C-alpha positions in Angstrom: 0.0 0.0 0.0 1.4 3.4 -1.0 2.1 5.9 1.7 0.8 9.5 1.6 4.3 10.7 0.6 4.5 8.2 -2.3 1.0 9.2 -3.5 2.0 12.8 -3.4 5.2 12.2 -5.4 3.3 10.1 -7.9 0.7 12.9 -8.3 3.5 15.4 -8.9 5.1 13.2 -11.5 1.8 12.9 -13.2 1.1 16.6 -13.1 4.3 17.4 -15.0 2.8 15.7 -18.0 -0.1 18.3 -18.3 1.1 21.7 -19.3 -2.5 23.0 -19.4 -3.5 21.3 -16.2 -5.7 18.3 -15.4 -8.9 17.7 -13.5 -9.3 15.8 -10.3 -11.3 13.0 -11.8 -8.9 12.3 -14.6 -5.9 12.6 -12.3 -7.5 10.1 -9.8 -8.2 7.7 -12.6 -4.6 7.9 -13.9 -3.2 7.3 -10.4 -5.8 4.6 -9.6 -6.5 6.5 -6.3 -9.9 7.6 -4.9 -11.0 11.0 -6.1 -11.4 12.2 -2.5 -7.8 11.2 -1.7 -6.5 12.8 -4.8 -8.4 16.0 -4.0 -6.9 16.1 -0.4 -3.4 15.7 -1.8 -4.0 18.5 -4.2 -5.2 20.8 -1.5 -2.2 20.1 0.7 0.3 20.6 -2.1 -1.5 23.8 -3.1 -1.1 25.2 0.4 2.7 24.9 0.0 2.9 26.2 -3.5 3.8 22.9 -5.2 0.4 22.8 -7.0 -1.8 25.6 -8.3 -5.4 25.5 -9.4 -6.4 27.0 -12.8 -9.8 27.8 -14.0 -12.4 25.1 -14.7 -11.0 23.0 -11.8 -7.8 22.1 -13.5 -4.5 21.7 -11.5 -0.9 22.1 -12.6 2.5 22.3 -11.0 3.0 25.4 -8.9 5.6 28.1 -8.9 7.3 26.6 -5.8 9.2 24.4 -8.3 10.9 27.5 -9.8 12.2 28.4 -6.4 13.4 24.8 -5.8 15.0 24.8 -9.3 17.0 27.9 -8.6 18.1 26.6 -5.2 19.4 23.3 -6.7 21.3 25.2 -9.5 22.9 27.5 -7.0 24.3 24.5 -5.2 25.9 22.9 -8.2 29.7 23.0 -8.2 30.8 22.8 -11.8 34.3 21.7 -10.9 33.0 18.9 -8.7 30.6 17.8 -11.4 33.2 17.9 -14.1 35.9 16.1 -12.3 34.8 12.4 -13.0 33.9 13.4 -16.6 37.3 14.9 -17.1 39.1 11.9 -15.6 37.2 9.6 -18.0 37.9 11.8 -21.0 41.6 12.0 -20.0 41.7 8.2 -19.8 40.0 7.7 -23.1 42.2 10.1 -25.1 45.4 10.0 -23.2 46.0 13.7 -23.3 45.5 16.7 -21.0 41.9 17.8 -20.3 41.0 21.3 -19.2 37.9 23.0 -17.9 37.8 26.8 -18.3 35.5 29.8 -18.0 35.8 33.4 -19.1 37.0 36.1 -16.7 37.2 39.5 -18.2 39.1 39.3 -21.5 40.8 36.0 -20.6 40.0 32.4 -19.9 40.8 31.0 -16.5 41.6 27.3 -15.9 39.2 25.9 -13.4 40.6 22.4 -13.5 43.2 20.3 -15.2 43.5 16.5 -15.5 46.5 14.7 -16.9 48.1 11.3 -16.8 51.0 11.0 -14.4 53.1 9.5 -17.1 52.5 12.4 -19.5 55.7 14.1 -20.6 53.8 17.0 -22.2 54.1 20.3 -20.4 51.9 23.3 -21.4 51.6 26.7 -19.8 48.4 26.0 -17.9 47.7 25.5 -14.2 44.5 25.7 -12.2 43.8 29.4 -11.6 46.1 30.7 -14.4 44.8 32.8 -17.3 45.3 32.7 -21.1 44.2 34.9 -24.0 41.0 34.1 -25.7 41.4 34.8 -29.4 44.3 32.3 -29.9 43.2 29.4 -27.7 40.7 26.7 -28.6 38.7 27.3 -25.4 38.8 31.0 -25.7 37.7 31.1 -29.3 34.9 28.8 -28.4 33.7 31.1 -25.6 34.0 34.2 -27.9 32.0 32.5 -30.6 29.0 32.3 -28.3 29.0 35.9 -27.3 26.7 38.6 -28.7 28.0 41.1 -31.3 28.1 44.0 -28.8 30.4 42.1 -26.4 32.6 41.0 -29.3 32.9 44.6 -30.4 34.0 45.6 -26.9 36.4 42.7 -26.8 38.1 43.6 -30.1 38.3 47.2 -29.0 40.0 46.4 -25.7 42.3 43.5 -26.7 45.4 43.8 -29.0 45.6 40.9 -31.4 49.3 40.1 -31.1 50.9 37.0 -32.7 52.1 34.4 -30.2 53.2 31.9 -33.0 53.2 32.0 -36.8 49.8 30.3 -36.7 48.1 33.0 -34.5 45.0 34.6 -36.2 45.4 38.3 -35.7 42.8 39.7 -38.2 39.3 40.5 -36.8 37.5 39.5 -39.9 39.2 36.1 -40.0 38.4 35.5 -36.4 34.7 36.4 -36.9 34.6 33.9 -39.8 36.2 31.3 -37.5 33.6 32.0 -34.7 30.8 31.4 -37.2 32.3 28.1 -38.2 32.7 27.1 -34.5 29.0 27.8 -33.8 28.0 25.7 -36.8 30.4 22.8 -36.1 30.0 22.8 -32.4 33.7 22.7 -31.5 36.9 24.8 -31.7 40.5 24.1 -32.6 43.8 25.6 -31.5 46.3 24.8 -34.2 49.5 25.8 -32.3 48.1 29.4 -32.2 49.1 30.1 -28.6 52.0 27.7 -27.9 54.2 26.2 -30.6 53.7 22.5 -31.4 50.6 22.3 -29.2 47.1 21.5 -30.5 43.8 21.6 -28.8 40.1 20.8 -29.5 37.4 22.3 -27.3 33.7 21.9 -26.9 31.0 24.1 -25.2 29.4 23.4 -21.9 25.8 24.9 -21.7 24.0 25.7 -18.5 20.3 25.5 -17.8 19.7 28.8 -19.6 21.4 27.4 -22.7 24.3 29.8 -22.3 27.9 28.7 -22.8 29.8 29.7 -19.7 32.4 26.9 -19.7 34.5 24.9 -22.1 36.1 21.5 -22.0 39.2 20.8 -24.0 41.7 18.1 -25.0 45.3 19.3 -25.4 48.3 17.4 -26.9 51.5 17.7 -28.9 51.1 18.4 -32.6 53.1 15.3 -33.3 50.3 13.2 -31.8 47.3 15.4 -32.8 47.1 14.7 -36.5 43.8 15.1 -38.4 42.5 11.6 -37.7 43.3 11.9 -34.0 41.8 15.3 -33.8 38.6 13.9 -35.3 38.4 11.1 -32.7 39.2 13.5 -29.8 36.6 15.9 -31.1 33.9 13.3 -30.7 35.1 12.4 -27.2 35.3 16.0 -25.9 31.9 16.9 -27.4 30.3 13.9 -25.7 31.9 14.8 -22.4 30.8 18.4 -22.7 27.3 17.3 -23.5 27.3 15.1 -20.4 28.4 18.0 -18.2 25.9 20.3 -19.9 23.1 17.8 -19.0 24.2 17.8 -15.3 24.0 21.6 -15.4 20.4 21.4 -16.6 20.9 22.1 -20.3 18.8 20.4 -22.9 20.4 18.2 -25.5 22.1 19.8 -28.5 
C-alpha cells in the first residue's frame, strides 16, 4: 500500500505531463486512487505552492518548483561535477583535459586532469589565465557571445601573434567564430603555444548559455587530423554530459 508521501510524489510526477493542467477525476483515474484522496493531496500541495489551481477546476505544478529549481542550481559546483567526466575523458584520449571559464578578457583554468606518465608540459595550471582569441577554449567562448560584447572585446584586446599560426585579423576571427558555432567545437592549431594543438567543446548551462568549455590538449606530433577527429567526438560527448548535469537540454 502506498504511503501519503509516495502518493503525493506520484501525483506530482503525473502533473508534470499536463502543461495545461488536469482535472481531479482524470488525475485520480490515472493514479488509480480515490477521487477524494486525490483532492486532499492536491489541496495540501497547493497550500505549500507545489500545485496551483487553474480555471475550470484544473490543476498544474506550482511556482514553488521554480524556487526549488534555482536553489538546486545555485548549489551545483561545476568543478566537482566535471571532475569524473574529465578523468574519464583523459583516460579515453590519453591527453591533458582542461575546464575553463571566461573572466574579463581572458580564460581561466578551473581544473586540469593529466596522466601522471605524460611528458607534455603546457603553460596551464589551475587558476592561471590565457588569452581568448588564440586558444581553442577562448575562441569557443568568444564564438557564443553577442555582437556587442565581441565589439568591446576587439576594442580592448590587441591581437598580437604568439606563434606564426596565430590569427590576428578580426574579420578572419569572426569567420572562425561562425564556423565554431556551426560545427560545435573549436581548434587551436598551435596558435598560442608552438607545437601544441587543442580541441574544445562548449558546456551549456540551464539557460542554454555557454559559460564553460572542455578541451583536450596534446602535442602536434600526436594530434594529426584523424586523431583530432576522434578527440573531437570524445570531448563533445563529455561536454554534453556536463551540460546535462547543469540542466541544459540536448544539442
